C-alpha positions in Angstrom: -7.4 -10.8 8.8 -10.0 -8.2 9.3 -9.4 -4.5 9.2 -11.4 -1.4 10.2 -10.7 1.7 8.1 -11.7 5.1 8.8 -10.9 7.7 6.0 -11.7 11.4 6.7 -11.2 14.1 4.1 -11.6 17.8 5.2 -11.7 20.9 3.1 -11.6 24.3 4.6 -12.5 27.2 2.3 -11.4 30.9 2.6 -14.9 31.9 1.4 -18.4 30.4 1.5 -19.0 27.7 -1.2 -22.7 28.1 -2.3 -22.9 24.7 -3.9 -20.7 21.7 -4.9 -20.8 18.5 -6.9 -18.4 15.6 -5.9 -17.2 12.2 -6.8 -15.6 10.0 -4.2 -13.7 6.7 -4.5 -13.7 5.8 -0.7 -15.6 2.6 -0.7 -13.3 -0.5 -0.9 -14.0 -3.0 -3.7 -14.1 -6.8 -3.5 -11.0 -8.5 -5.1 -9.6 -12.0 -5.3 -7.8 -11.3 -2.0 -10.3 -9.1 -0.1 -13.9 -8.6 0.7 -15.5 -5.4 1.8 -18.0 -6.5 4.6 -19.5 -3.1 5.3 -19.0 0.6 4.5 -20.7 3.7 5.4 -20.1 7.3 4.1 -21.0 10.3 6.0 -20.8 13.9 4.6 -21.1 17.2 6.5 -23.0 19.5 5.7 -25.8 17.2 4.8 -25.9 16.2 1.0 -28.9 17.4 -1.0 -28.6 14.4 -3.5 -26.4 11.3 -3.6 -26.0 8.3 -6.0 -23.9 5.2 -5.9 -22.9 3.1 -8.9 -20.5 0.7 -10.2 -18.1 2.4 -12.7 -16.6 1.1 -15.8 -13.6 -0.4 -13.9 -15.9 -2.2 -11.3 -15.3 0.4 -8.6 -17.9 1.9 -6.2 -18.2 5.4 -7.2 -20.1 7.8 -4.9 -21.5 10.9 -6.2 -23.1 13.7 -4.0 -24.0 17.4 -4.2 -24.5 20.0 -1.5 -26.6 23.0 -2.1 -26.2 24.5 1.3 -23.6 27.4 1.8 -20.7 26.1 3.6 -16.9 27.1 4.4 -16.0 23.3 5.4 -16.7 19.9 3.8 -16.0 16.7 5.8 -16.3 13.3 4.1 -15.8 10.2 6.3 -15.9 6.7 5.1 -15.8 3.8 7.7 -15.1 0.4 6.3 -14.7 -3.2 7.6 -12.6 -5.4 5.2 -11.5 -9.1 5.2 -8.2 -9.6 3.6 -6.9 -13.2 2.9 -3.5 -14.0 3.7 -1.3 -16.0 1.5 0.2 -19.2 2.9 3.5 -18.9 1.3 5.3 -16.3 -1.2 5.7 -17.8 -4.7 9.0 -18.2 -6.3 9.6 -15.3 -8.7 11.6 -17.6 -11.0 8.6 -19.7 -11.7 5.7 -18.9 -14.2 5.7 -17.9 -17.9 8.7 -16.2 -19.2 8.3 -12.6 -20.4 8.7 -13.6 -24.0 5.9 -16.3 -23.7 3.6 -13.8 -22.1 4.2 -11.2 -24.8 3.3 -13.8 -27.5 0.4 -15.0 -25.5 -1.1 -11.4 -25.2 -0.5 -10.6 -28.8 -2.1 -13.7 -30.2 -4.8 -14.8 -27.8 -8.5 -13.5 -28.3 -10.1 -14.6 -25.2 -12.3 -12.1 -23.3 -9.8 -11.9 -20.5 -6.9 -10.9 -22.6 -8.7 -8.5 -24.9 -10.1 -6.7 -21.6 -6.4 -6.6 -20.4 -5.2 -5.1 -23.6 -6.9 -1.9 -22.7 -4.3 -1.3 -20.0 -1.6 -1.2 -22.7 -2.9 2.1 -23.9 -1.7 5.5 -22.6 -3.8 7.4 -20.1 -4.1 11.1 -19.0 -1.2 11.0 -16.7 0.9 8.0 -18.1 2.4 8.0 -21.5 5.5 6.3 -23.0 8.8 7.9 -24.1 12.2 6.8 -25.1 13.6 7.5 -21.7 11.0 5.2 -20.0 11.6 2.5 -22.4 15.4 2.8 -21.8 14.8 2.6 -18.0 12.4 -0.4 -18.1 14.3 -2.5 -20.7 17.1 -3.2 -18.2 14.8 -5.4 -16.1 13.1 -7.4 -19.1 14.8 -10.5 -20.8 12.6 -12.6 -22.9 13.7 -15.9 -21.3 13.3 -14.7 -17.8 10.0 -15.3 -15.8 7.7 -12.2 -16.0 7.3 -12.1 -12.3 11.0 -12.0 -11.8 11.2 -9.1 -14.4 8.5 -7.1 -12.7 10.2 -7.8 -9.2 13.6 -6.5 -10.5 11.9 -3.3 -11.8 10.1 -2.9 -8.4 13.5 -3.2 -6.6 15.0 -0.7 -8.8 12.6 2.0 -8.5 12.6 1.3 -4.6 16.5 1.6 -4.5 17.1 4.2 -7.1 14.3 6.8 -6.2 13.9 9.0 -3.1 10.5 9.4 -1.4 10.0 13.0 -1.2 6.5 14.4 -0.7 7.6 17.9 -1.3 9.1 17.4 -4.9 6.0 16.5 -6.9 2.3 17.4 -7.3 -0.2 15.3 -9.1 0.5 17.5 -12.2 4.3 16.8 -12.3 5.2 15.1 -15.5 6.7 11.5 -15.4 9.8 12.8 -17.2 10.6 15.0 -14.2 10.1 12.0 -11.8 12.3 9.9 -13.9 15.1 12.5 -14.3 15.3 13.6 -10.6 14.4 10.3 -9.2 12.1 11.7 -6.5 8.4 11.5 -5.8 5.8 9.7 -3.7 3.7 6.5 -4.0 1.6 7.8 -6.8 4.6 8.7 -8.9 6.4 5.5 -8.4 3.2 3.6 -9.3 2.6 5.8 -12.4 6.2 5.3 -13.4 6.2 1.4 -13.1 2.9 1.3 -15.1 4.5 3.4 -17.8 7.4 0.9 -17.9 5.3 -2.2 -17.9 3.0 -0.7 -20.8 6.1 0.3 -22.7 7.4 -3.4 -22.5 4.0 -4.8 -23.7 2.6 -5.8 -20.3 -0.9 -4.6 -19.4 -0.9 -2.8 -16.1 -3.2 -0.7 -14.0 -3.1 1.6 -11.0 -4.3 0.6 -7.6 -5.8 3.0 -5.1 -6.2 2.0 -1.6 -4.6 2.0 2.0 -1.7 0.4 3.7 -1.5 -0.4 7.5 1.6 1.2 9.2 3.0 -0.4 12.3 4.6 1.6 14.9 8.3 0.9 16.1 8.7 -1.6 18.9 7.7 -0.1 22.2 5.8 2.8 20.7 2.1 3.4 20.3 0.4 3.7 17.0 -0.6 7.3 16.4 -4.1 8.1 15.3 -4.3 9.1 11.8 -0.8 7.8 11.1 -1.9 5.3 8.2 -2.2 6.7 4.8 -3.8 6.5 1.5 -1.6 4.5 -0.9 -1.0 3.5 -4.4 0.8 0.5 -6.1 0.2 -1.4 -9.4 -1.2 -4.5 -10.8 0.1 -6.3 -14.1 -1.6 -8.8 -16.1 -0.3 -12.5 -16.2 -2.1 -15.1 -18.3 -1.9 -17.8 -15.8 -2.0 -15.6 -12.6 -4.5 -13.0 -13.5 -3.6 -9.5 -12.0 -0.6 -9.5 -9.7 -0.1 -6.5 -7.4 3.4 -5.2 -6.6 4.2 -2.1 -4.4 7.4 -0.2 -5.7 7.1 2.1 -2.7 7.8 -0.6 -0.3 9.6 -3.2 -2.7 7.0 -5.9 -2.1 4.1 -7.8 -3.4 0.8 -6.5 -2.1 0.1 -8.2 1.0 -2.4 -8.4 3.8 -1.6 -4.9 4.8 -2.7 -3.6 1.5 -6.2 -2.8 1.1 -7.7 -2.0 -2.2 -10.2 0.9 -3.0 -10.2 1.1 -6.6 -8.5 0.2 -9.9 -8.0 2.5 -12.8 -5.7 3.6 -15.7 -4.0 6.1 -13.3 -4.8 8.4 -10.5 -7.2 10.5 -12.4 -9.6 7.6 -12.7 -9.8 6.9 -8.9 -9.0 10.2 -7.2 -10.4 9.7 -3.7 -12.3 12.9 -3.8 -12.8 15.4 -6.6 -15.5 17.8 -7.8 -16.6 21.2 -8.7 -17.3 24.0 -6.2 -18.9 27.4 -6.8 -17.2 30.1 -4.6 -14.6 29.3 -1.9 -11.9 31.9 -2.8 -8.4 30.7 -3.0 -7.2 27.1 -3.0 -8.9 25.3 0.1 -6.9 23.8 3.0 -7.0 20.1 2.6 -6.5 17.6 5.6 -6.7 13.8 5.2 -6.6 11.4 8.1 -6.7 7.5 7.7 -6.8 5.0 10.5 -6.3 1.3 9.7 -6.9 -1.0 12.7 -6.9 -4.8 13.0 -10.0 -6.4 14.3 -9.0 -9.3 16.7 -10.0 -12.6 15.3 -12.4 -14.8 17.5 
């Protein structure tokens, strides 16, 4: 299945910005289940300098600076991605048990496992606590398959938490999300990652897009799609397995990956430093994910 993604980010400033330095993660990366066929990024006003590189986690990092005074900044990324569909969904009861995976990760010294262990560590947003350990432990039994444990945790977050975009900001502590059981996709991903790491399973944050489909008989609205976040955990025999706690599902052909990181701070779609601008800017984000008909 092929998709065309158009991701626009617009900042409107109360006062003129004399110059700015920015880092954007808006170029989809290649993974085992997707291939980025093309991507172009345009910026207005015109950039003074730009640089693209592959970062520590293998993501496409786009650096740019503008030295022209401006009151509005527009970044638009247009991509074409091919996503491979799985023929069948695997049984969650198959695969290594949680106990066997813990032992494998603790005792194996292969490069793959050593690299995965990095995602057991805390990160700027995600830490551990007794409350998180208590919440996570309900889903994990040593003789149960790891995938079944993660699926159970995913379903619990989906069923027990309310999607509420007005409750949190990116600075809201995980403790508040867990206590009030409210948040958005970033919060739910951070919580599930914290749970997995606390239970000894390497887990990372996945930033990307999800295609939304209109109700029967309704037309799809332009800009109705969204940036999204979900998780990937490490399994010795399967590699990195992606689950979406916001939608209680495995990541499927409607999930398009932009970047992997320890948490949101590693892969923020756009961040930077500005000189001037006055009070906090007005931010508007528009995402369109459209299917490209197969020949």
